[in-house]
N, C-alpha and C positions, 0 to 999 in steps of 0.2 A: 853306664855310669862308672866313672873312675872311683874305685872303692878300695883304698888301702886297708889291710886287715885291722889296723888299730882304730879305724873309724867305722868298721862294719858293726851293725846291729841286727841280730837275728832272733831275739827273744819275741815270740809271737805276741805276748801280752803287751809289749812295748810298742810294737808296730800297730797293733790294733788300737791302742790308746790314742796314738798320734792321729790315725785316720778318723777316729771318733771325735777327737777334739778339734781337728782341722779338716772337716769333710769337703771343703771347697777345692776340688781337684782340678788339675789341668789335664784334659783328655787329649792325647796326641794320636792321631790316626793317619792312615795312608789311603788316599783316594785317587781319583783319576787325574787330579791336578797336582798331585804330590802330597807333601806333608801338611796336615791341618791341625789346629790346636783350638780347643773350646774349653772355657772354664765352666765347670758343672758341679753342683753339690751332689755328693754320692752318699750312699748308705751301704755299709759293709756288713754282710751277713756271713754266718758260718756256712761252709760247704759240707753237705751231708756226705759227700764222697771222700772227705778227709783232706781236701786241698787247702790252699792258703786262705780262701774265702771267695765270696761272690759279691761283686760290686754292682749296685743297682742305682739307676738315676732316670730322669726324664729330660727331654729337650723339646723345644718348640717344633711343631710339625714343619714350620717354615725353614728350620735349620736343616741343611742338606746332609749333615753328618750321619744321620740314621740311615740314609739311602746310599751315600757315597763311600762310607768307610769300608775298606776291604775286610771281609770275614775270613779270608784264607791266610792272613798274617796277624800277628799279635798287635793289639793297640797298647798304648802306654798311658798310665794315669799317675801323675806326680802330685803328692801331698806335701806341702811345705809347712814346717813348724817354725819355731823361733829362729831368728837370724840376726846377727849383730856384727858390727865392726869391732875388732879387737886391737887396742893400741899397745905397742911394745912398751909404752911408758908404765904399764901396769906390772911388767915383769921385774921382780927383784934382780934377775940375771942381767938386766940392762946396766945396773950399777956395777956388776962384777966384771963384765967383759964387753958390753955394748953390742954384741953380735946378735941383734934381734931386729925383726921387721914386722910391720903390720900384717894382719890376716883377717879373715872373715870366718866366723863360726856359724854353723847352721845345722838344722836337723831336717831330714826329709825321708819320705817313704815312696817307693816306686812300685807300682803293680802292673803286671802284664797279663794279657790274655786275649782271647778272640771276642770281639764285640758282636752282640746280637741285638737287633731291634725287635721291640715287642709292641705291635699295634693291636692292642686288645683292651677294650673298654673296662672289662671286669678287673683285669690285672692292674690297669692304671688306677682305677678307683680304689682298690685295696692298698696299692703301693702309696699313693698320694695321701690317703688317710693315715696310713702308718707313719709316713715321713712327717706329716704335719703334727701328729700326736707327739712324736718324739721331740721335735724341735720346740713346739709350744710348751711341752712339759719342762724342758730345760730352761726355757725363758721364764716360766712362772716360778720355777724353783729358785733361779738366780735373782729374780726381782719380785719377791713375794708381795710387795706393796702395789704392784701395777695390776692392770686388768687380768682377769683369769685367762686361762688358755683358750684359744680359738679352735674350733673343730670344723672340718669340712662340712658337716651337717648344719652348721650355723648359716650357710648361704643357701639360697633357694636351689632346689634340686635341678631345675631346668637350666639355671646358670652354671652349676657345676658340670652338668652334662655337656654344655657348650665348651667349657674350659678343657674338659677331658678330650674332646674331639680335636683340640688345638695342640695336643702334645703326643709324643711317642716315647715309650719306654726304652731304656737301654739296660743290658745285662752283660757283665763280663765275669765268666768263671776264671778266676785267676790261676795262672800256672806258676807265678812267682810273686812274692811280696818281700821286698828288700829295703832295708833301712840303712841310712848313712847318718851317723851322729858325729859331726866334726865339731867337737867341743873341748878342744885343747888337751886331748888325751896324750898328744906327743910332747907336751911340755912338762918340766919337772913340777913336783907337788907345790913348791913355793910359787911358781909362776901361775899355776892354776888357781891358787888361793888369791893371788894378785889380780887375776882377771875377774874372778867372782866379786872381789871387793870393789874393783873399778866399775863393774857393771851395776853394782848395787847403788852407786851414786848417780846413775842415769835414770831419768824418768822414762816410763814406758813399759808395757807388759812384756815385750820381747826381751828387754834388758834383764828384767826380773826373772823371766823363764829361763833365759840362757845362763844366768848366774847359778841357778839351781842345777841345770844340766852339767855345767862345768865341774861342780862339786860332786855330782852323782849322776852320771850319764844314764838316761832312761829311767830315772827314779820314779817311784810311784807317787803321783801327785794326789 
C-alpha cells in the first residue's frame, strides 16, 4: 500500500475501532490459480502474544479458499471505512490562486498474516455463538424498539449442527495492522474546514463520517 507519512495511522485504538465498526473485510489470498479475493465478516481479537491481533471468521465449506489459500505466505485483509469525493470548489484557496484539483478521501486498515483453516465443530459452535451475540447485541442496542436479539440456541439443535457442518473457520494471527487515513491532512486548515463544511451539506453516512475525520483524523466516535 502506498502510504505517505502524513496519511499513516498507527494508533492501535484507532485501527481496532475501524475494524470493529467495519468488520466486513476483503480477504485476499494466493492459491494455485493466483490471487483470489473473498468478502468476509471478521472478528478481531487481542493476541495473547502481544501482536497486532487475531482475525477470525468462517466461510462456506463449498468455498475453496479454506483449502486453496497458501499458508506459507501472508494473506491480506482490507477493511474500508468512510470514503468520499472531494471537490476543489470547497477550498478557499481556489479563490486565491485556482491551483486546486479534485481528490478522493478515504480511511482503511490492512492486516497481514498467515491464514489457518479450522475444521472443528466445537470451535465453530463457540465462535458462531460469540459472533452472533456480538452483532445481535449491537443491533438491539441501536434499534431498541425492534425484536430482541436472536441467539444460536433459538434454532433447533439438529438444524444448527447441520449448518455448522456446512462451514469452516478461518484464523489469521496478524503480523501487521496498518492504517491509512487520507482525510485532507495535506491541505491548509482553511481548506480542511471548507471540505468538512461541503461534506456536511451532502446526505449520507459516509459524507458525515468523513467530515468528522477531516476535522479530527481518527477521532473517538
